[in-house]
C-alpha positions in Angstrom: -19.7 37.2 -25.3 -17.0 36.3 -22.9 -14.7 33.4 -23.9 -14.8 30.5 -21.5 -11.7 29.2 -19.9 -11.4 25.4 -19.5 -9.4 24.4 -16.5 -7.8 21.0 -16.3 -6.5 19.2 -13.2 -3.3 17.3 -13.7 -3.7 13.5 -13.8 -1.3 13.1 -10.8 -3.5 15.4 -8.7 -6.6 13.4 -9.8 -4.9 10.2 -8.7 -4.1 11.7 -5.3 -7.7 12.9 -5.0 -9.0 9.5 -5.9 -6.9 7.9 -3.2 -8.1 10.5 -0.6 -11.8 10.0 -1.5 -11.7 6.2 -1.6 -9.4 6.0 1.5 -7.0 3.7 -0.4 -3.3 4.4 -0.5 -1.5 4.4 -3.8 2.0 2.9 -3.8 4.6 1.4 -6.1 7.0 -1.6 -6.5 6.9 -5.2 -5.2 5.7 -8.6 -6.6 2.4 -10.1 -7.2 0.5 -12.1 -9.8 -0.1 -10.5 -13.2 -2.2 -11.8 -16.1 -3.0 -11.1 -19.7 -1.2 -9.3 -22.4 0.1 -5.7 -22.1 -2.8 -3.2 -22.0 -3.2 0.5 -22.5 -5.3 3.2 -20.9 -6.8 6.3 -22.4 -3.7 8.3 -21.4 -1.4 5.3 -22.0 0.1 2.6 -19.9 3.9 2.2 -19.8 5.4 0.0 -22.6 5.1 -3.7 -21.5 2.6 -3.0 -18.8 0.7 -6.1 -17.6 -2.4 -5.7 -15.5 -2.2 -7.4 -12.0 -4.5 -10.4 -11.4 -6.8 -8.9 -8.8 -8.6 -12.2 -8.2 -5.3 -13.8 -7.3 -4.2 -10.8 -5.2 -7.5 -10.9 -3.2 -7.2 -14.7 -2.8 -3.7 -14.3 -1.4 -4.9 -11.5 0.9 -7.8 -13.7 2.2 -5.5 -16.7 2.8 -2.9 -14.6 4.6 -5.6 -12.9 6.7 -7.0 -16.3 7.7 -3.6 -17.6 8.7 -3.0 -14.4 10.8 -6.4 -14.7 12.4 -5.8 -18.4 13.4 -2.9 -17.4 15.6 -3.1 -13.7 16.1 -1.0 -12.7 19.0 -2.4 -10.0 21.3 1.0 -8.5 22.0 3.7 -7.9 19.3 6.1 -5.4 17.9 7.3 -4.7 14.3 9.3 -2.2 12.3 7.7 -0.5 9.4 9.4 1.5 6.6 7.1 3.6 4.5 7.5 5.5 1.3 4.8 7.9 0.0 6.6 9.0 -3.1 8.6 11.1 -3.2 8.9 11.0 0.7 10.7 8.3 2.6 9.5 8.3 6.2 11.9 7.1 9.0 11.6 3.5 10.1 9.1 3.2 12.9 8.8 0.5 15.6 5.1 -0.2 16.4 4.1 -1.9 19.7 0.7 -3.6 19.9 -0.6 -4.7 23.3 -4.0 -6.2 23.9 -4.7 -5.9 20.2 -4.2 -2.1 20.2 -1.3 0.1 19.1 0.2 1.3 22.4 3.4 2.9 21.2 5.2 4.1 18.1 8.9 5.2 18.2 11.7 5.5 15.8 13.2 2.2 14.9 16.8 1.7 16.0 19.3 3.7 13.9 16.6 6.0 12.5 16.4 9.8 12.6 13.5 12.1 12.2 9.9 12.2 13.4 7.5 9.3 13.6 4.3 9.9 11.6 1.7 8.0 13.6 -1.0 8.6 11.1 0.9 6.4 8.6 2.6 3.9 10.9 0.4 3.3 14.0 -1.6 0.3 12.7 -2.2 -3.1 14.0 -1.8 -6.0 11.5 -5.6 -6.2 11.2 -5.7 -2.5 10.2 -3.0 -3.2 7.6 -5.1 -6.0 6.1 -8.1 -3.6 5.9 -5.9 -1.0 4.2 -4.7 -3.5 1.7 -8.3 -4.7 0.9 -9.4 -1.1 0.4 -6.4 -0.4 -1.9 -7.0 -3.5 -4.0 -10.7 -2.5 -4.4 -9.7 1.0 -5.5 -6.8 -0.1 -7.8 -9.0 -2.7 -9.6 -10.9 0.3 -11.1 -7.7 2.1 -12.2 -6.6 2.1 -15.8 -2.9 1.0 -15.2 -2.7 -0.2 -11.6 0.4 -1.7 -10.0 0.0 -3.7 -6.9 2.5 -5.9 -5.1 2.2 -7.8 -1.9 4.1 -10.4 0.1 3.2 -12.2 3.4 5.1 -14.0 6.2 4.7 -17.7 5.6 4.4 -18.6 9.4 2.0 -15.9 10.7 0.5 -14.6 7.5 1.1 -10.9 8.3 2.0 -8.7 5.3 5.7 -8.1 4.8 5.4 -5.7 1.8 2.6 -3.8 0.2 3.0 -1.4 -2.7 0.7 0.2 -5.2 0.7 2.9 -7.8 0.0 3.4 -11.5 1.9 2.0 -14.5 1.0 4.8 -16.8 3.3 7.0 -18.8 2.9 9.8 -16.3 5.5 11.0 -13.8 6.5 8.8 -10.9 4.4 10.4 -8.2 1.6 9.1 -6.0 3.3 5.7 -5.4 3.5 4.3 -1.9 4.9 1.3 -0.2 5.5 -0.2 3.2 7.7 -3.0 4.4 7.4 -4.8 7.7 10.4 -6.4 9.4 11.6 -7.5 12.9 8.2 -8.9 13.8 8.3 -10.2 17.4 5.6 -11.7 19.6 5.9 -10.3 23.1 
């Protein structure tokens, strides 16, 4: 009889695969509502971890999306800085004309190469990405989600998600939006 070999997949790889399968991005850092007492997961949440309040996060997202939709400009530009841990991408200026991304370029003072797959999104696409991530993270054992919005237009200014487990700090992602201008 031949002995069987059990192969295991590292948890970080599983987290990345989950994100790829669900289409949601994992990220880290930021601020958002949290509720309840510290919790643990089968593999252990970090000491002091508090699960985010997904009902409140979704309500914030819905409210911000409605504000954005009520005055959505057809033409605007914004700068986005994105981290997909452990990689920091160069800041990118995104131009939207007629409701479509028409240009991506390095933001002033940045060096490197623009990654249009990560940065070339309208604000509506960013709202969709956030909703998908919230849905996926609500199922995770130790999720971290942070989001902030512009009070005048409602567009997202920061979105971050990741895992608050005791594992290594990998698989986190975050983007920040600045220099929003209506053209």
